[in-house]
C-alpha positions in Angstrom: -7.1 0.9 -12.7 -8.6 -2.3 -10.9 -7.8 -4.0 -7.7 -9.6 -7.7 -7.3 -9.3 -8.5 -3.5 -10.1 -12.5 -3.2 -11.2 -12.4 0.1 -13.1 -13.9 3.0 -14.0 -10.8 4.4 -15.2 -8.4 1.1 -17.5 -5.9 3.2 -14.5 -5.3 5.7 -13.1 -4.5 2.0 -15.4 -2.6 0.6 -16.7 -0.9 3.6 -13.2 0.7 4.1 -12.1 1.1 0.9 -15.0 3.0 -0.1 -15.2 6.4 1.9 -12.4 9.7 1.9 -10.0 10.1 -1.0 -10.6 6.3 -2.3 -14.3 6.1 -2.2 -14.9 9.2 -4.4 -12.0 8.0 -6.5 -14.4 4.6 -7.3 -17.6 6.8 -7.2 -16.0 9.4 -10.5 -14.8 6.0 -11.8 -10.5 6.3 -12.0 -10.5 3.2 -9.8 -11.8 0.2 -9.5 -12.2 -2.1 -6.5 -13.6 -5.7 -6.3 -13.9 -7.7 -3.6 -14.5 -11.4 -3.8 -15.6 -13.6 -1.5 -13.1 -17.3 -1.8 -16.0 -19.0 0.0 -18.1 -18.5 -2.8 -15.3 -20.8 -5.0 -15.8 -23.6 -1.8 -17.6 -26.7 -2.9 -17.9 -27.9 0.5 -22.0 -27.4 1.8 -20.4 -25.8 4.9 -18.4 -23.4 2.5 -15.3 -24.3 4.3 -12.0 -23.5 2.9 -9.4 -24.5 5.3 -7.9 -27.4 6.8 -5.6 -29.2 9.5 -2.0 -28.7 7.8 -0.2 -31.6 6.7 2.9 -33.3 9.1 0.8 -31.5 12.2 1.2 -28.3 14.0 -1.4 -25.3 15.3 -3.7 -23.8 13.3 -5.4 -24.0 10.1 -5.0 -24.0 7.0 -6.5 -22.1 3.9 -6.6 -25.1 1.2 -5.4 -24.1 -2.6 -8.9 -25.0 -4.9 -11.2 -22.1 -3.8 -8.2 -19.5 -3.7 -6.9 -21.0 -7.1 -11.1 -21.1 -8.7 -11.2 -17.7 -7.5 -8.6 -16.1 -8.9 -9.5 -18.2 -11.8 -13.3 -16.5 -11.8 -12.1 -13.3 -12.1 -9.2 -12.9 -14.2 -10.3 -12.0 -17.8 -9.0 -15.0 -20.5 -5.8 -14.2 -21.8 -4.2 -12.0 -19.4 -2.0 -12.5 -16.5 -2.8 -10.1 -13.7 0.1 -9.6 -11.2 -0.9 -11.2 -7.6 0.5 -9.7 -4.5 0.1 -11.5 -1.8 -0.1 -9.7 1.7 2.3 -11.7 4.2 5.5 -11.5 6.5 7.7 -13.2 4.4 7.4 -11.1 1.5 9.1 -7.8 0.8 8.7 -4.9 2.7 6.6 -2.6 1.0 8.1 1.1 -0.1 6.9 4.2 -1.8 9.4 2.9 -4.6 7.0 -0.7 -4.6 3.7 1.6 -5.0 5.2 3.4 -7.7 6.0 0.4 -9.3 2.6 -1.6 -8.6 0.7 2.1 -10.1 1.9 1.7 -13.2 -0.2 -1.2 -13.7 -3.9 -1.3 -14.9 -4.8 -4.5 -13.1 -3.8 -5.3 -9.9 -5.1 -8.9 -8.2 -3.8 -9.0 -4.3 -5.0 -12.4 -2.1 -5.2 -11.8 1.4 -4.4 -15.4 3.5 -6.5 -16.2 7.3 -5.8 -18.6 9.9 -2.2 -19.7 9.2 -2.1 -19.4 5.3 -2.8 -20.6 2.4 -2.0 -24.2 1.3 2.0 -23.1 -0.9 0.6 -24.6 -3.8 -1.7 -22.3 -4.3 0.9 -20.1 -4.1 2.3 -20.9 -6.5 0.5 -21.5 -9.0 -0.9 -17.6 -9.1 1.6 -15.6 -7.3 3.9 -13.4 -8.9 4.8 -11.2 -5.7 5.2 -11.5 -1.6 4.5 -8.2 0.0 4.6 -7.7 3.4 3.8 -4.0 5.1 6.3 -4.6 8.2 7.7 -7.0 10.5 4.8 -8.1 12.6 1.3 -10.6 12.0 -1.6 -9.6 11.4 -4.8 -11.8 11.6 -5.2 -11.8 7.9 -4.5 -9.8 4.7 -7.0 -6.9 4.5 -5.9 -4.4 6.7 -2.3 -4.8 4.8 -4.4 -5.0 1.6 -5.8 -1.7 2.3 -2.4 -0.2 2.9 -1.0 -1.0 -0.1 -4.5 0.0 -2.1 -4.4 3.2 -0.5 -1.0 4.0 -1.1 -1.2 2.8 -4.8 -3.8 4.5 -5.8 -2.5 8.2 -4.3 -0.1 7.8 -7.5 -3.0 7.2 -9.9 -3.7 10.2 -12.5 -6.9 12.0 -11.3 -7.6 10.1 -7.6 -5.7 13.4 -6.0 -7.0 16.4 -6.0 -4.1 18.0 -6.3 -1.4 15.4 -7.9 1.3 17.5 -7.1 1.0 16.3 -3.7 1.9 13.0 -4.7 5.5 14.2 -6.1 6.5 15.8 -2.4 5.2 13.9 0.0 7.3 11.9 2.4 9.2 9.4 0.7 8.7 10.8 -3.2 12.7 11.8 -2.8 13.9 9.2 -1.0 13.8 11.6 2.4 10.3 12.6 5.0 8.5 15.5 3.7 9.0 19.1 5.8 6.7 20.9 8.4 4.1 22.1 6.9 2.0 25.3 8.5 -1.1 27.2 7.8 -3.7 30.2 9.5 -3.2 31.7 11.9 0.1 32.8 11.7 0.6 32.9 15.2 -0.8 30.4 17.3 0.0 30.0 21.1 3.3 31.8 20.4 4.2 29.8 18.2 5.1 31.8 14.6 5.1 30.1 11.1 8.8 30.2 10.2 9.0 34.0 8.1 10.3 32.7 5.2 7.3 30.8 4.4 5.7 34.0 4.1 8.1 36.0 2.3 7.0 35.5 -0.8 10.4 34.0 -1.8 9.8 30.2 -3.9 13.2 29.6 -3.7 13.7 30.5 -0.7 11.0 28.0 0.4 12.2 25.5 -1.8 15.8 25.4 -0.1 14.3 25.7 3.5 11.8 23.4 2.9 14.6 20.9 1.4 16.7 21.5 4.5 14.2 20.8 6.9 13.4 17.7 5.5 17.4 16.7 5.6 17.1 17.6 9.6 13.6 15.6 10.5 14.7 12.4 8.4 18.7 12.8 9.8 16.5 12.6 13.2 14.1 10.3 12.5 14.5 7.8 10.0 18.9 7.9 9.8 18.4 5.1 7.8 17.1 6.7 4.5 18.9 9.7 5.8 22.2 7.8 4.9 20.8 6.3 2.0 19.9 9.4 0.9 23.5 11.3 0.8 24.6 8.3 -1.0 22.8 9.0 -3.7 23.7 13.0 -3.1 27.3 13.2 -1.5 27.6 16.7 -2.1 24.6 17.4 0.6 27.1 16.2 3.2 27.7 18.1 5.4 31.3 18.4 7.6 
């Protein structure tokens, strides 16, 4: 899968994504991340890419020209990949959206800065508006890395164990069950007996029950949404 990130801070993107799981996937050629500096496409001798907003107001706005030219330069002729703009005004990112985006062979992610990007550039190239939460960041780079990390985990071959992506939190609408490893006892707390039993059906049942309990406790909104789709699991 190919990711193109249009940004004012390409090194920030590459420094983070060239490590850990995404870094190994890049080394293996499973993922490709191309962070492109929008400043390379300005015609201003001082590399300026922003200006004052029409109508007044605080801050500066990124100009449309450098953004659109940057996009046009990295897109292969005849193709039109999805372009995700990271913005607090967008759809809240979710595991379902990550699964959807993971089906793409190529994805462009646009990172805004200052007070945002000229609306005409967004109208010209953006297909998806995505937010990672109801708060404001200095720029879209951190949000872009969140999306890339989440989507990458769903690309076959990125995780050493692809089953992990199928069983972790949100994969079935519930939070993940508690995990344990050696030693069997730690500071007086023991691993639940069922996990030592070797009885896979009982282990699966225990894990599902714990997922339900944990979701009900920490994310009652997800719990109720899950029960709407699985009313047979609602207990009196």
